[in-house]
C-alpha positions in Angstrom: 107.5 81.2 104.5 108.9 81.6 108.1 110.5 84.5 109.2 113.2 84.3 112.1 113.5 87.3 114.3 114.8 87.7 117.9 111.8 86.1 120.1 111.8 88.9 122.5 111.7 91.7 119.9 109.3 89.7 117.7 106.9 89.2 120.9 106.9 92.8 122.0 106.1 93.9 118.5 103.2 91.5 118.1 101.8 92.8 121.5 102.1 96.4 120.6 100.6 95.8 117.6 97.5 94.3 118.9 97.2 97.0 121.6 97.4 99.8 119.0 95.0 97.9 116.6 92.6 97.5 119.8 92.7 101.2 120.5 92.0 102.3 116.9 89.0 99.8 116.7 87.9 101.3 120.3 88.2 104.9 119.1 86.3 103.9 115.6 83.6 102.2 117.6 83.2 105.4 119.9 83.2 107.8 117.0 80.4 105.5 115.7 82.0 104.5 112.6 82.2 101.4 110.6 84.4 98.8 112.1 87.8 98.3 109.9 87.6 101.9 108.5 90.8 102.8 109.6 94.1 101.3 108.5 97.2 101.3 110.6 100.2 102.3 108.9 103.5 101.3 110.9 106.0 104.0 110.8 109.1 101.9 110.6 111.9 104.7 109.9 115.2 104.2 111.5 114.1 100.7 112.5 116.0 97.6 111.7 114.6 94.9 108.9 114.2 92.7 111.9 111.7 94.9 113.6 109.8 95.1 110.2 109.9 91.3 110.0 108.5 90.9 113.4 105.8 93.1 112.6 105.1 91.2 109.4 105.0 87.9 111.1 102.2 89.6 113.2 100.1 90.4 110.3 101.3 94.2 109.4 101.6 94.6 105.9 101.8 98.5 105.4 104.8 100.1 106.4 105.8 104.0 106.3 109.1 105.2 105.5 110.6 109.0 105.9 114.2 108.6 104.3 114.5 107.8 100.8 117.9 105.6 101.0 116.6 103.8 104.0 113.0 103.0 102.4 115.0 101.8 99.2 117.4 99.5 101.1 114.6 97.8 103.0 112.6 97.3 99.8 115.3 95.5 98.5 116.2 93.4 101.7 112.6 92.4 101.9 111.6 92.1 98.1 110.9 88.2 98.9 107.9 89.3 100.9 105.7 90.3 98.1 102.7 91.7 99.7 104.4 94.2 101.9 103.0 97.7 100.9 105.5 100.4 101.0 104.5 104.1 101.8 106.7 107.0 101.6 105.8 109.7 104.3 108.7 112.1 104.2 109.7 115.0 102.4 110.8 114.2 98.7 113.9 115.9 97.1 113.5 116.3 93.3 116.8 114.4 93.0 115.4 111.2 94.8 112.1 111.1 93.1 113.3 108.2 90.8 114.2 106.0 93.7 110.6 106.8 95.2 108.9 106.1 91.8 110.8 102.9 91.2 110.0 101.1 94.6 107.2 102.8 96.8 103.3 101.7 96.5 102.3 104.9 97.9 103.4 108.4 98.5 101.7 110.5 101.1 104.0 113.7 100.8 103.3 115.4 97.3 103.1 118.7 98.1 104.2 120.7 94.7 103.9 120.3 90.9 107.6 119.6 90.1 107.6 116.4 92.3 104.3 115.2 91.0 105.3 115.5 87.4 108.6 113.8 88.3 107.1 111.0 90.2 104.6 110.3 87.3 107.4 110.5 84.4 109.8 108.1 86.5 107.0 105.6 87.2 107.6 102.5 85.3 105.1 101.5 82.9 105.4 97.9 84.1 104.3 99.2 87.6 100.6 99.9 88.4 100.0 103.7 89.0 101.6 105.3 92.3 99.0 106.1 94.8 99.5 109.5 96.1 98.1 111.8 98.9 98.3 115.6 98.6 100.1 116.8 101.9 98.2 119.7 103.4 100.0 122.5 105.4 97.0 122.5 107.6 98.5 124.7 110.5 100.0 127.2 108.0 103.4 126.7 109.4 106.1 128.3 107.3 108.7 125.6 108.3 106.3 122.6 107.2 105.8 121.1 103.8 102.5 121.0 102.1 100.1 122.8 99.9 97.7 125.3 101.3 93.9 124.5 101.3 93.4 127.5 98.8 95.9 125.5 96.2 94.3 122.3 96.7 91.9 122.3 93.6 94.8 123.2 91.1 97.0 120.3 92.7 94.0 118.0 92.3 93.4 118.9 88.9 97.4 118.5 87.9 97.7 115.0 89.6 94.5 113.6 88.1 95.9 114.4 84.8 99.0 112.6 85.1 99.1 109.0 83.8 101.2 107.2 86.2 99.6 108.7 89.3 96.5 107.7 91.3 95.2 110.3 93.5 93.9 108.7 96.8 93.2 111.6 99.1 94.9 114.0 101.7 97.6 113.9 104.4 98.6 116.5 107.0 101.0 116.8 110.0 99.5 119.6 112.2 101.3 121.7 114.8 100.7 120.2 118.2 97.5 121.5 120.2 96.9 121.6 123.7 93.8 119.4 123.8 91.4 117.2 122.0 89.2 120.4 120.9 91.9 122.1 119.4 93.0 119.0 117.7 89.7 118.8 116.1 89.3 122.3 115.3 92.7 122.3 113.3 91.3 119.1 111.3 87.9 120.5 110.6 88.9 122.5 107.2 90.8 119.4 106.3 87.8 117.1 106.9 85.5 119.2 104.8 87.9 119.4 101.9 88.2 115.5 101.9 84.6 115.1 102.1 83.9 117.4 99.2 86.8 115.6 97.0 85.9 112.4 98.0 82.3 112.9 96.8 83.6 114.3 93.4 85.8 111.2 92.7 85.2 107.7 94.3 89.0 107.0 93.9 89.5 109.5 96.7 89.1 107.5 99.7 92.2 108.1 102.0 92.6 110.7 104.9 95.9 110.2 106.2 96.0 112.0 109.7 96.6 110.8 113.1 99.5 109.8 115.0 100.0 108.5 118.6 99.3 112.0 120.3 96.1 112.7 118.5 94.4 109.2 117.4 90.9 110.3 119.0 90.7 113.7 117.3 91.8 112.4 114.0 89.5 109.3 113.9 86.6 111.8 115.0 87.5 113.9 112.3 87.4 111.0 109.4 90.6 109.6 109.3 91.1 106.6 107.3 94.7 105.8 107.8 96.8 106.5 111.0 100.5 106.6 111.2 102.1 104.8 114.5 105.6 104.1 115.1 107.0 104.3 118.5 104.0 102.5 120.2 104.8 99.6 117.8 108.4 99.3 117.6 109.4 100.9 120.7 111.6 104.2 121.5 114.9 102.4 121.5 117.4 103.8 119.0 117.4 101.2 116.7 120.4 101.1 114.0 118.9 101.9 110.5 121.2 99.4 109.0 119.7 96.9 106.8 
């Protein structure tokens, strides 16, 4: 299937994707980890469908969205591209959980019992279990969503007992740090928690950390999925219309 997008936009996105992917693999190599062990999640929030089509044409398949209605609209508009993988990475309001359960393949931002239960209850039996990550408030910020590490085990027990969810790992968005060493220090407790969980359950294989500003520290801290938007799609203020 041929997707027609504006040439310049598509070419720019293709080049940017190649550069970001190359940077990730260089950091993986420097970290002495296995090639290909870190997936790229293209954060496409506020970007038009044409930008996603450009990235898709360049080989990108996993897209991250923050806003429920925008994500759902894009899901329906691009429903003919059956191998797109939709990741919801934003905060979840309980009155929007059904829309997420009906459309997304992954949810990275599960941060409380009510949301976990609603996603499981509202996930259609015709769909595979919803892949989820528990969001950890790793910096202890009162303004940020997420579970404290001290509460992690109870959330793990809850989610693994819900029939329509599949726990895949942990996600965090730490507060900005001054330098690489500080970034690694913040990630260290999360890295240890992830290693312990992954040893106890082979399905837990995803540590969703790392954005443009801390890719090196995140990959050195064991990230398996990094979230990059502006470096792929550019900083232009695209309309979110689909």
